[in-house]
PDB file of N, CA, C and O in Angstrom:
ATOM      1  N   MET A   1      28.567  47.583  76.061  1.00  0.00           N
ATOM      2  CA  MET A   1      28.954  47.223  74.708  1.00  0.00           C
ATOM      3  C   MET A   1      28.207  48.054  73.676  1.00  0.00           C
ATOM      4  O   MET A   1      28.799  48.470  72.680  1.00  0.00           O
ATOM      5  N   LYS A   2      26.918  48.303  73.892  1.00  0.00           N
ATOM      6  CA  LYS A   2      26.135  49.080  72.944  1.00  0.00           C
ATOM      7  C   LYS A   2      26.643  50.518  72.846  1.00  0.00           C
ATOM      8  O   LYS A   2      26.652  51.103  71.763  1.00  0.00           O
ATOM      9  N   LYS A   3      27.067  51.091  73.982  1.00  0.00           N
ATOM     10  CA  LYS A   3      27.584  52.460  73.973  1.00  0.00           C
ATOM     11  C   LYS A   3      28.862  52.556  73.167  1.00  0.00           C
ATOM     12  O   LYS A   3      29.061  53.524  72.433  1.00  0.00           O
ATOM     13  N   VAL A   4      29.727  51.569  73.292  1.00  0.00           N
ATOM     14  CA  VAL A   4      30.991  51.564  72.550  1.00  0.00           C
ATOM     15  C   VAL A   4      30.718  51.426  71.058  1.00  0.00           C
ATOM     16  O   VAL A   4      31.330  52.130  70.255  1.00  0.00           O
ATOM     17  N   LEU A   5      29.823  50.545  70.678  1.00  0.00           N
ATOM     18  CA  LEU A   5      29.483  50.364  69.268  1.00  0.00           C
ATOM     19  C   LEU A   5      28.893  51.647  68.682  1.00  0.00           C
ATOM     20  O   LEU A   5      29.237  52.030  67.564  1.00  0.00           O
ATOM     21  N   GLY A   6      28.019  52.304  69.418  1.00  0.00           N
ATOM     22  CA  GLY A   6      27.441  53.562  68.950  1.00  0.00           C
ATOM     23  C   GLY A   6      28.496  54.627  68.743  1.00  0.00           C
ATOM     24  O   GLY A   6      28.430  55.385  67.775  1.00  0.00           O
ATOM     25  N   LEU A   7      29.467  54.698  69.634  1.00  0.00           N
ATOM     26  CA  LEU A   7      30.546  55.671  69.510  1.00  0.00           C
ATOM     27  C   LEU A   7      31.409  55.377  68.297  1.00  0.00           C
ATOM     28  O   LEU A   7      31.809  56.298  67.584  1.00  0.00           O
ATOM     29  N   VAL A   8      31.699  54.116  68.055  1.00  0.00           N
ATOM     30  CA  VAL A   8      32.505  53.730  66.893  1.00  0.00           C
ATOM     31  C   VAL A   8      31.787  54.101  65.605  1.00  0.00           C
ATOM     32  O   VAL A   8      32.415  54.606  64.674  1.00  0.00           O
ATOM     33  N   ILE A   9      30.498  53.862  65.536  1.00  0.00           N
ATOM     34  CA  ILE A   9      29.725  54.216  64.344  1.00  0.00           C
ATOM     35  C   ILE A   9      29.718  55.732  64.150  1.00  0.00           C
ATOM     36  O   ILE A   9      29.894  56.207  63.029  1.00  0.00           O
ATOM     37  N   LEU A  10      29.520  56.490  65.213  1.00  0.00           N
ATOM     38  CA  LEU A  10      29.501  57.945  65.124  1.00  0.00           C
ATOM     39  C   LEU A  10      30.838  58.486  64.659  1.00  0.00           C
ATOM     40  O   LEU A  10      30.874  59.355  63.788  1.00  0.00           O
ATOM     41  N   VAL A  11      31.923  58.007  65.205  1.00  0.00           N
ATOM     42  CA  VAL A  11      33.254  58.457  64.816  1.00  0.00           C
ATOM     43  C   VAL A  11      33.528  58.093  63.363  1.00  0.00           C
ATOM     44  O   VAL A  11      34.140  58.878  62.638  1.00  0.00           O
ATOM     45  N   GLY A  12      33.091  56.931  62.930  1.00  0.00           N
ATOM     46  CA  GLY A  12      33.271  56.515  61.549  1.00  0.00           C
ATOM     47  C   GLY A  12      32.520  57.391  60.568  1.00  0.00           C
ATOM     48  O   GLY A  12      32.995  57.617  59.456  1.00  0.00           O
ATOM     49  N   MET A  13      31.355  57.889  60.959  1.00  0.00           N
ATOM     50  CA  MET A  13      30.555  58.742  60.081  1.00  0.00           C
ATOM     51  C   MET A  13      31.197  60.097  59.881  1.00  0.00           C
ATOM     52  O   MET A  13      30.978  60.724  58.845  1.00  0.00           O
ATOM     53  N   VAL A  14      31.976  60.569  60.825  1.00  0.00           N
ATOM     54  CA  VAL A  14      32.625  61.872  60.702  1.00  0.00           C
ATOM     55  C   VAL A  14      33.564  61.876  59.511  1.00  0.00           C
ATOM     56  O   VAL A  14      33.696  62.904  58.846  1.00  0.00           O
ATOM     57  N   GLY A  15      34.214  60.774  59.221  1.00  0.00           N
ATOM     58  CA  GLY A  15      35.127  60.689  58.092  1.00  0.00           C
ATOM     59  C   GLY A  15      34.434  60.761  56.742  1.00  0.00           C
ATOM     60  O   GLY A  15      35.098  60.976  55.728  1.00  0.00           O
ATOM     61  N   VAL A  16      33.127  60.589  56.699  1.00  0.00           N
ATOM     62  CA  VAL A  16      32.376  60.611  55.448  1.00  0.00           C
ATOM     63  C   VAL A  16      32.153  62.046  54.955  1.00  0.00           C
ATOM     64  O   VAL A  16      31.955  62.274  53.762  1.00  0.00           O
ATOM     65  N   ILE A  17      32.185  62.987  55.864  1.00  0.00           N
ATOM     66  CA  ILE A  17      31.941  64.384  55.509  1.00  0.00           C
ATOM     67  C   ILE A  17      33.059  64.880  54.594  1.00  0.00           C
ATOM     68  O   ILE A  17      34.240  64.713  54.896  1.00  0.00           O
ATOM     69  N   GLU A  18      32.677  65.486  53.480  1.00  0.00           N
ATOM     70  CA  GLU A  18      33.659  65.967  52.513  1.00  0.00           C
ATOM     71  C   GLU A  18      33.626  67.487  52.438  1.00  0.00           C
ATOM     72  O   GLU A  18      32.620  68.120  52.758  1.00  0.00           O
ATOM     73  N   ALA A  19      34.731  68.050  52.014  1.00  0.00           N
ATOM     74  CA  ALA A  19      34.806  69.488  51.798  1.00  0.00           C
ATOM     75  C   ALA A  19      33.974  69.857  50.576  1.00  0.00           C
ATOM     76  O   ALA A  19      33.772  69.040  49.678  1.00  0.00           O
ATOM     77  N   ALA A  20      33.501  71.085  50.556  1.00  0.00           N
ATOM     78  CA  ALA A  20      32.667  71.553  49.444  1.00  0.00           C
ATOM     79  C   ALA A  20      33.348  72.708  48.729  1.00  0.00           C
ATOM     80  O   ALA A  20      34.162  73.425  49.311  1.00  0.00           O
ATOM     81  N   ASP A  21      33.005  72.874  47.467  1.00  0.00           N
ATOM     82  CA  ASP A  21      33.416  74.052  46.702  1.00  0.00           C
ATOM     83  C   ASP A  21      32.233  75.005  46.676  1.00  0.00           C
ATOM     84  O   ASP A  21      31.130  74.619  46.291  1.00  0.00           O
ATOM     85  N   LEU A  22      32.457  76.246  47.082  1.00  0.00           N
ATOM     86  CA  LEU A  22      31.417  77.275  47.089  1.00  0.00           C
ATOM     87  C   LEU A  22      31.717  78.253  45.960  1.00  0.00           C
ATOM     88  O   LEU A  22      32.778  78.878  45.939  1.00  0.00           O
ATOM     89  N   TYR A  23      30.796  78.381  45.034  1.00  0.00           N
ATOM     90  CA  TYR A  23      31.026  79.173  43.832  1.00  0.00           C
ATOM     91  C   TYR A  23      30.392  80.560  43.930  1.00  0.00           C
ATOM     92  O   TYR A  23      29.221  80.702  44.283  1.00  0.00           O
ATOM     93  N   VAL A  24      31.202  81.589  43.606  1.00  0.00           N
ATOM     94  CA  VAL A  24      30.745  82.976  43.563  1.00  0.00           C
ATOM     95  C   VAL A  24      30.816  83.398  42.103  1.00  0.00           C
ATOM     96  O   VAL A  24      31.876  83.204  41.509  1.00  0.00           O
ATOM     97  N   PRO A  25      29.822  83.939  41.486  1.00  0.00           N
ATOM     98  CA  PRO A  25      28.554  84.383  42.028  1.00  0.00           C
ATOM     99  C   PRO A  25      27.395  83.423  41.786  1.00  0.00           C
ATOM    100  O   PRO A  25      26.253  83.762  42.096  1.00  0.00           O
ATOM    101  N   SER A  26      27.656  82.227  41.240  1.00  0.00           N
ATOM    102  CA  SER A  26      26.530  81.347  40.903  1.00  0.00           C
ATOM    103  C   SER A  26      25.798  80.796  42.131  1.00  0.00           C
ATOM    104  O   SER A  26      24.575  80.659  42.099  1.00  0.00           O
ATOM    105  N   GLN A  27      26.518  80.478  43.209  1.00  0.00           N
ATOM    106  CA  GLN A  27      25.871  79.988  44.422  1.00  0.00           C
ATOM    107  C   GLN A  27      25.706  81.077  45.466  1.00  0.00           C
ATOM    108  O   GLN A  27      24.712  81.100  46.191  1.00  0.00           O
ATOM    109  N   TYR A  28      26.675  81.980  45.548  1.00  0.00           N
ATOM    110  CA  TYR A  28      26.670  83.056  46.543  1.00  0.00           C
ATOM    111  C   TYR A  28      26.928  84.362  45.820  1.00  0.00           C
ATOM    112  O   TYR A  28      27.778  84.428  44.932  1.00  0.00           O
ATOM    113  N   GLY A  29      26.203  85.394  46.193  1.00  0.00           N
ATOM    114  CA  GLY A  29      26.298  86.680  45.520  1.00  0.00           C
ATOM    115  C   GLY A  29      27.615  87.395  45.735  1.00  0.00           C
ATOM    116  O   GLY A  29      28.050  88.159  44.874  1.00  0.00           O
ATOM    117  N   THR A  30      28.255  87.163  46.866  1.00  0.00           N
ATOM    118  CA  THR A  30      29.516  87.834  47.176  1.00  0.00           C
ATOM    119  C   THR A  30      30.505  86.847  47.793  1.00  0.00           C
ATOM    120  O   THR A  30      30.125  85.794  48.305  1.00  0.00           O
ATOM    121  N   ILE A  31      31.770  87.215  47.727  1.00  0.00           N
ATOM    122  CA  ILE A  31      32.800  86.395  48.359  1.00  0.00           C
ATOM    123  C   ILE A  31      32.568  86.335  49.861  1.00  0.00           C
ATOM    124  O   ILE A  31      32.750  85.287  50.480  1.00  0.00           O
ATOM    125  N   SER A  32      32.167  87.457  50.444  1.00  0.00           N
ATOM    126  CA  SER A  32      31.904  87.492  51.888  1.00  0.00           C
ATOM    127  C   SER A  32      30.808  86.511  52.277  1.00  0.00           C
ATOM    128  O   SER A  32      30.915  85.840  53.304  1.00  0.00           O
ATOM    129  N   ALA A  33      29.768  86.421  51.478  1.00  0.00           N
ATOM    130  CA  ALA A  33      28.673  85.492  51.775  1.00  0.00           C
ATOM    131  C   ALA A  33      29.162  84.048  51.704  1.00  0.00           C
ATOM    132  O   ALA A  33      28.786  83.217  52.531  1.00  0.00           O
ATOM    133  N   ALA A  34      29.996  83.758  50.718  1.00  0.00           N
ATOM    134  CA  ALA A  34      30.530  82.405  50.586  1.00  0.00           C
ATOM    135  C   ALA A  34      31.453  82.065  51.754  1.00  0.00           C
ATOM    136  O   ALA A  34      31.394  80.956  52.284  1.00  0.00           O
ATOM    137  N   ILE A  35      32.296  82.998  52.154  1.00  0.00           N
ATOM    138  CA  ILE A  35      33.198  82.767  53.280  1.00  0.00           C
ATOM    139  C   ILE A  35      32.400  82.539  54.560  1.00  0.00           C
ATOM    140  O   ILE A  35      32.734  81.660  55.354  1.00  0.00           O
ATOM    141  N   ASN A  36      31.356  83.322  54.758  1.00  0.00           N
ATOM    142  CA  ASN A  36      30.525  83.159  55.952  1.00  0.00           C
ATOM    143  C   ASN A  36      29.834  81.798  55.980  1.00  0.00           C
ATOM    144  O   ASN A  36      29.587  81.255  57.057  1.00  0.00           O
ATOM    145  N   ALA A  37      29.521  81.243  54.813  1.00  0.00           N
ATOM    146  CA  ALA A  37      28.835  79.956  54.733  1.00  0.00           C
ATOM    147  C   ALA A  37      29.812  78.775  54.762  1.00  0.00           C
ATOM    148  O   ALA A  37      29.397  77.635  54.971  1.00  0.00           O
ATOM    149  N   ALA A  38      31.090  79.040  54.556  1.00  0.00           N
ATOM    150  CA  ALA A  38      32.085  77.981  54.442  1.00  0.00           C
ATOM    151  C   ALA A  38      32.354  77.306  55.785  1.00  0.00           C
ATOM    152  O   ALA A  38      32.279  77.923  56.848  1.00  0.00           O
ATOM    153  N   ALA A  39      32.668  76.029  55.696  1.00  0.00           N
ATOM    154  CA  ALA A  39      33.109  75.246  56.861  1.00  0.00           C
ATOM    155  C   ALA A  39      34.575  74.903  56.652  1.00  0.00           C
ATOM    156  O   ALA A  39      35.124  75.134  55.575  1.00  0.00           O
ATOM    157  N   THR A  40      35.205  74.356  57.672  1.00  0.00           N
ATOM    158  CA  THR A  40      36.606  73.971  57.587  1.00  0.00           C
ATOM    159  C   THR A  40      36.813  73.009  56.421  1.00  0.00           C
ATOM    160  O   THR A  40      36.106  72.009  56.297  1.00  0.00           O
ATOM    161  N   GLY A  41      37.778  73.316  55.575  1.00  0.00           N
ATOM    162  CA  GLY A  41      38.090  72.473  54.438  1.00  0.00           C
ATOM    163  C   GLY A  41      37.411  72.885  53.151  1.00  0.00           C
ATOM    164  O   GLY A  41      37.802  72.423  52.079  1.00  0.00           O
ATOM    165  N   ASP A  42      36.406  73.740  53.223  1.00  0.00           N
ATOM    166  CA  ASP A  42      35.710  74.197  52.018  1.00  0.00           C
ATOM    167  C   ASP A  42      36.604  75.162  51.228  1.00  0.00           C
ATOM    168  O   ASP A  42      37.529  75.765  51.772  1.00  0.00           O
ATOM    169  N   THR A  43      36.303  75.287  49.944  1.00  0.00           N
ATOM    170  CA  THR A  43      37.035  76.191  49.056  1.00  0.00           C
ATOM    171  C   THR A  43      36.054  77.158  48.425  1.00  0.00           C
ATOM    172  O   THR A  43      35.014  76.751  47.907  1.00  0.00           O
ATOM    173  N   VAL A  44      36.391  78.456  48.469  1.00  0.00           N
ATOM    174  CA  VAL A  44      35.573  79.485  47.830  1.00  0.00           C
ATOM    175  C   VAL A  44      36.202  79.794  46.484  1.00  0.00           C
ATOM    176  O   VAL A  44      37.378  80.150  46.406  1.00  0.00           O
ATOM    177  N   LEU A  45      35.411  79.656  45.420  1.00  0.00           N
ATOM    178  CA  LEU A  45      35.902  79.863  44.061  1.00  0.00           C
ATOM    179  C   LEU A  45      35.107  80.959  43.373  1.00  0.00           C
ATOM    180  O   LEU A  45      33.876  80.960  43.419  1.00  0.00           O
ATOM    181  N   GLY A  46      35.797  81.885  42.739  1.00  0.00           N
ATOM    182  CA  GLY A  46      35.126  82.962  42.015  1.00  0.00           C
ATOM    183  C   GLY A  46      35.492  82.926  40.557  1.00  0.00           C
ATOM    184  O   GLY A  46      36.540  82.411  40.170  1.00  0.00           O
ATOM    185  N   GLY A  47      34.617  83.476  39.761  1.00  0.00           N
ATOM    186  CA  GLY A  47      34.979  83.477  38.348  1.00  0.00           C
ATOM    187  C   GLY A  47      33.923  84.045  37.471  1.00  0.00           C
ATOM    188  O   GLY A  47      34.099  84.107  36.254  1.00  0.00           O
TER     189      GLY A  47
END
């Protein structure tokens, strides 16, 4: 029972992760650097 509860909690926490906006050049010096740092769902914004 404890293993099942732990798995349910872990799976539930995955949904809390949100996508991020990565800003060029204020956070990253180049678009390439921002893309390399990006994870699935993130957005690279330049301006």
